[in-house]
C-alpha positions in Angstrom: -89.7 -170.5 82.5 -88.7 -167.1 83.9 -91.0 -165.2 86.2 -91.8 -161.5 85.6 -93.6 -159.6 88.3 -94.7 -156.0 88.7 -96.9 -153.8 86.6 -94.1 -152.1 84.6 -92.1 -155.3 84.1 -95.0 -157.2 82.6 -96.3 -154.3 80.7 -93.0 -153.6 78.9 -92.5 -157.2 78.1 -96.0 -157.3 76.4 -95.1 -154.0 74.5 -91.7 -155.2 73.5 -93.0 -158.4 72.0 -89.7 -160.3 72.4 -90.7 -162.8 75.0 -92.9 -165.9 74.5 -95.5 -165.9 77.3 -96.9 -169.0 78.8 -99.6 -167.3 80.9 -100.3 -164.3 83.1 -101.6 -164.4 86.7 -103.6 -161.6 88.2 -104.6 -161.2 91.9 -108.3 -161.5 92.5 -108.1 -159.0 95.3 -106.8 -156.1 93.1 -109.5 -154.1 91.2 -108.3 -150.8 89.6 -108.1 -149.2 86.2 -104.3 -149.5 85.9 -104.3 -153.3 86.3 -107.5 -153.6 84.1 -105.8 -151.8 81.3 -102.8 -154.1 81.5 -105.0 -157.2 81.6 -106.8 -155.9 78.5 -103.4 -155.4 76.7 -102.4 -158.9 77.6 -105.6 -160.3 76.2 -105.4 -158.2 73.1 -101.9 -159.7 72.5 -103.4 -163.2 72.7 -102.0 -164.1 76.1 -103.7 -166.4 78.6 -104.8 -164.5 81.8 -105.9 -166.2 85.0 -107.1 -164.8 88.3 -105.6 -166.3 91.4 -105.5 -165.5 95.1 -102.7 -163.0 95.9 -100.9 -165.5 98.1 -100.6 -167.8 95.1 -98.9 -165.0 93.2 -96.6 -164.3 96.1 -95.6 -168.0 96.1 -94.9 -168.0 92.3 -93.0 -164.7 92.5 -91.1 -165.4 95.7 -92.0 -162.0 97.0 -95.1 -160.0 98.0 -93.9 -157.1 95.9 -95.5 -158.3 92.7 -98.2 -155.6 92.6 -100.9 -158.1 91.8 -99.5 -159.4 88.5 -97.1 -162.2 87.6 -96.2 -163.6 84.2 -94.5 -166.8 83.3 -92.3 -166.3 80.2 -89.4 -167.8 78.2 -86.0 -166.6 79.2 -84.8 -163.4 77.5 -82.4 -164.3 74.6 -78.8 -163.0 75.3 -76.9 -161.7 72.3 -73.3 -162.1 71.2 -70.9 -159.2 71.3 -71.2 -158.9 67.5 -74.9 -158.2 67.8 -74.2 -154.8 69.3 -71.5 -153.6 66.9 -74.0 -151.6 64.9 -75.9 -148.5 66.2 -79.7 -148.6 66.8 -80.1 -145.7 64.4 -77.9 -145.8 61.2 -75.3 -143.0 61.0 -75.5 -142.3 64.8 -72.4 -142.5 67.0 -72.6 -145.7 69.1 -72.9 -145.6 72.9 -72.4 -149.0 74.7 -72.5 -149.7 78.4 -70.3 -152.5 79.8 -70.6 -153.7 83.4 -67.5 -155.2 85.1 -69.0 -157.5 87.7 -72.0 -155.5 89.0 -73.5 -158.0 91.5 -76.5 -156.3 93.0 -79.7 -157.0 91.0 -81.1 -153.6 92.1 -78.1 -151.8 90.7 -78.2 -153.8 87.5 -81.9 -153.0 87.0 -81.4 -149.3 87.8 -78.5 -149.1 85.3 -80.6 -150.8 82.6 -83.4 -148.3 83.2 -80.9 -145.4 82.9 -79.3 -147.0 79.8 -82.6 -147.3 78.0 -83.5 -143.6 78.9 -80.1 -142.4 77.7 -80.3 -144.1 74.3 -77.6 -146.7 74.8 -77.1 -149.0 71.8 -76.2 -152.1 73.8 -75.2 -153.6 77.1 -72.3 -155.9 77.8 -72.6 -158.1 80.9 -70.2 -160.9 82.1 -71.4 -164.4 82.7 -69.5 -164.9 86.0 -69.4 -162.9 89.2 -72.2 -160.7 88.1 -75.9 -160.3 88.8 -78.1 -162.3 86.4 -81.1 -160.7 84.7 -83.4 -161.9 87.4 -87.0 -161.0 88.1 -85.6 -158.6 90.8 -83.4 -156.8 88.2 -86.1 -156.7 85.6 -88.6 -155.1 88.0 -85.9 -152.7 89.2 -85.4 -151.7 85.5 -89.2 -150.9 85.3 -89.3 -153.2 82.2 -86.5 -151.3 80.4 -84.5 -154.5 80.1 -87.1 -155.8 77.6 -86.2 -153.1 75.1 -82.4 -153.3 75.3 -79.8 -155.3 73.3 -78.0 -157.2 76.0 -74.9 -159.4 75.3 -73.4 -161.9 77.8 -69.7 -162.5 77.5 -67.2 -164.8 79.2 -64.2 -162.5 79.1 -64.9 -158.8 79.3 -61.4 -157.7 78.3 -61.7 -159.7 75.1 -65.1 -158.2 74.4 -63.7 -154.7 75.0 -60.9 -155.5 72.5 -63.4 -156.6 69.9 -65.3 -153.3 70.4 -62.1 -151.4 69.9 -61.7 -153.3 66.7 -64.9 -151.7 65.7 -63.5 -148.2 66.4 -65.2 -147.6 69.7 -63.3 -145.9 72.4 -63.3 -147.7 75.8 -63.9 -145.2 78.6 -63.6 -146.5 82.2 -65.2 -144.7 85.1 -62.8 -144.8 88.0 -62.2 -142.5 91.1 -58.5 -142.5 90.1 -59.2 -141.1 86.7 -57.3 -138.1 85.5 -60.1 -136.2 83.8 -63.5 -135.1 84.9 -66.4 -136.9 83.0 -68.0 -133.5 82.0 -64.7 -132.3 80.4 -64.5 -135.3 78.1 -66.0 -135.5 74.6 -68.5 -138.3 74.8 -70.2 -137.6 71.4 -68.2 -140.2 69.5 -68.4 -144.0 69.3 -67.6 -145.2 72.8 -68.1 -147.8 75.5 -68.6 -146.7 79.1 -67.3 -149.3 81.6 -68.5 -149.4 85.1 -67.0 -151.5 87.9 -68.1 -153.6 90.8 -69.8 -152.1 93.9 -67.1 -151.0 96.3 -64.1 -152.5 94.4 -64.5 -150.8 91.0 -62.9 -152.0 87.8 -60.7 -155.1 87.7 -57.0 -154.3 87.0 -57.0 -155.9 83.5 -60.2 -154.1 82.6 -58.8 -150.8 83.8 -55.6 -151.3 81.8 -57.7 -152.1 78.7 -59.5 -148.7 78.9 -58.3 -145.9 76.6 -59.3 -143.2 79.1 -60.3 -143.2 82.7 -62.8 -140.5 83.9 -63.8 -139.5 87.4 -66.8 -137.8 89.0 -65.6 -135.0 91.2 -66.9 -135.3 94.8 -67.4 -132.3 97.0 -68.5 -134.1 100.2 -66.9 -136.5 102.6 -67.4 -139.7 100.6 -65.1 -140.6 97.7 -67.5 -142.0 95.1 -71.2 -142.6 94.2 -73.1 -145.8 94.1 -72.5 -147.5 90.7 -76.0 -147.0 89.5 -76.0 -143.3 90.4 -72.5 -142.9 88.8 -73.7 -144.5 85.7 -76.8 -142.3 85.5 -74.6 -139.2 85.9 -72.2 -140.1 83.1 -74.7 -141.7 80.7 -76.9 -138.6 80.8 -73.9 -136.4 80.3 -73.2 -138.4 77.1 -76.8 -138.0 76.1 -76.6 -134.2 76.8 -73.5 -133.8 74.8 -74.9 -135.7 71.9 -78.1 -133.6 71.8 -75.9 -130.4 72.0 -73.7 -131.7 69.1 -76.8 -132.5 67.0 -77.8 -128.8 67.5 -74.3 -127.6 66.5 -73.2 -126.5 69.9 -69.7 -126.6 71.3 -68.6 -129.8 73.0 -65.8 -130.6 75.5 -62.3 -131.4 74.1 -61.0 -134.9 74.6 -57.2 -135.7 74.6 -55.9 -136.1 71.1 -55.5 -139.7 69.8 -55.6 -141.5 66.5 -57.6 -144.6 67.3 -58.5 -146.8 70.2 -55.5 -148.9 71.4 -55.8 -152.7 71.3 -54.0 -154.9 73.8 -53.3 -158.5 73.0 -53.1 -161.5 75.3 -55.2 -160.1 78.2 -57.9 -162.0 80.0 -60.1 -161.2 83.0 
């Protein structure tokens, strides 16, 4: 069983209805309307709820940061890359987020929260050298992970090539990029690829990208934290798409016929 803890994480798992719950534990010491509403929602969904001492919840969660509620649930089912080929809304341009080895669960959770808010159609995570979808990541996402389509892949380069085969442009975010993110047309079908904390994109992943974008920095540091950078670019994509839906002008991307496909690469 997986452990979920925190008000938002448990609440969104109940709302999403994708997880099979074993039971929910509530701290006897906490008495407030917010938790009472969540307990009522759990019981309305047919879930077993038990009151236990706070220290017991801390033992189960492995942290005192559980906010007085812990749930034991079945692991979230990971999807295959094919499961995110189609958009969430028919006829809408697809926006996919791919993470190249993000290892910090707090960064992963923050990116999932941003992706959900920006209307991302799917997430691509790697199985190796990357943060798992742990209770820490789920809590950091404020439960947004429960609403997203998330695919785990062994080889990110191969997954990106498959997405290219579905006519999505692969856009890498890299401080060595030649074009600013806000000058690029992000209204079409595209995959935004973010790299590792500190090291950025792997070389093979970088070479697989159709375009490399950068975020201009006016201060003394050269780049943003990966979750902050992801928030900047994903919300720029969301802004451009809203503007395009209203018929407003959009940035002009470099002319190209279709995403390039590279053969024989592995990461």
